[in-house]
Each structure stands twice: as structure tokens, then as C-alpha cells.
C-alpha positions in Angstrom: -0.1 0.0 -0.2 1.3 3.5 -1.1 1.5 6.1 1.6 0.1 9.5 0.9 1.3 12.9 1.5 0.0 15.1 4.5 0.1 18.6 3.3 -0.3 20.9 6.3 -1.7 24.6 5.4 0.6 27.4 6.8 -2.5 28.6 8.7 -2.8 25.6 10.8 1.0 26.0 11.3 0.4 29.6 12.4 -1.7 28.8 14.6 0.1 25.7 16.3 3.5 28.7 16.6 1.4 30.9 18.3 -0.3 28.7 20.8 3.5 27.1 21.2 4.7 30.4 22.1 2.4 31.0 24.8 3.6 28.3 26.3 6.7 29.9 26.8 7.0 31.7 30.5 7.8 34.7 30.0 5.9 35.3 26.9 2.7 37.7 26.7 -0.7 35.8 25.5 -0.7 38.5 22.3 1.5 36.3 19.8 1.2 36.8 16.5 2.9 34.6 14.0 3.5 34.1 10.3 4.2 30.4 8.4 5.4 29.6 4.9 5.0 25.7 4.2 7.3 24.7 1.3 6.7 20.6 0.9 8.2 19.9 4.2 9.7 22.5 5.6 8.2 26.0 7.4 9.9 29.2 8.4 8.2 30.7 11.3 8.1 34.5 11.5 6.8 35.4 15.5 5.8 38.4 17.0 6.5 38.2 20.3 5.6 40.5 23.5 8.0 39.3 26.5 6.4 40.2 30.0 8.2 42.5 32.1 11.1 41.7 33.9 11.4 38.3 31.8 14.7 38.4 30.2 14.1 39.1 26.5 17.4 37.6 24.4 17.1 34.3 26.9 13.2 34.4 26.6 13.1 34.8 22.6 15.8 31.9 22.5 13.9 29.5 24.7 10.7 30.3 22.4 12.6 29.4 19.1 13.7 26.3 20.7 10.1 25.2 22.0 8.9 26.3 19.0 11.2 24.0 16.4 10.2 21.3 18.6 6.4 21.5 18.6 5.6 22.7 15.3 7.6 19.8 14.0 6.1 17.3 16.5 2.5 19.0 15.7 3.0 19.2 11.9 5.8 16.8 10.8 7.2 19.2 9.0 11.0 20.6 9.6 11.4 23.7 11.3 13.8 25.9 9.0 14.0 29.3 10.8 12.2 31.0 13.3 13.0 34.7 12.8 11.0 36.6 16.0 10.4 40.0 16.3 9.7 41.4 20.2 7.0 43.5 20.1 7.4 45.3 23.2 7.0 44.3 26.9 4.1 43.9 28.8 3.6 44.6 32.4 
């Protein structure tokens, strides 16, 4: 039996990425995400509000690592790149 190829829509990857980013401590709930899907590879562009006084660089790196793992686990796609823009600190 031949195995079919599953296509994951960018919209689904965006939702997964935004939710996964909010799972990381120090991240405010207002995360936005964009995703590009090309075959079995995705790239993510995340706009990330960091709560005060969380360290911005360390929080962004934890989000990047977490997104690579969660997006790959939930979609089966290889996360090629995660670009993060800090949207400002939230209190």
C-alpha cells in the first residue's frame, strides 16, 4: 500500500506556532505568527511580547527552541527557521 502525502496549511502552522509560543514562560498572550510551508519544510515569523521583567534574549531563545520542537511534533514539518520580533514588554 502506498503512503499518501499530507499537506499542512500555513494557517494551521501559524495557529500551532502562536499557541506554542504562549506555552513559554515570560511570553504575553498577544503572540502573532506567520508561516510559510514549502513541501515538508516550514519557516516561522513570530511577533512576541515579553512580560516585564523577563530577559528578552533568553525568552526569545527559549521560544525558538520550543517552536522548533512543537511545530515539528504536531505537523511533521521540519522547521527551517524561526524569526522572532519582540513586540514590546508587557506588564
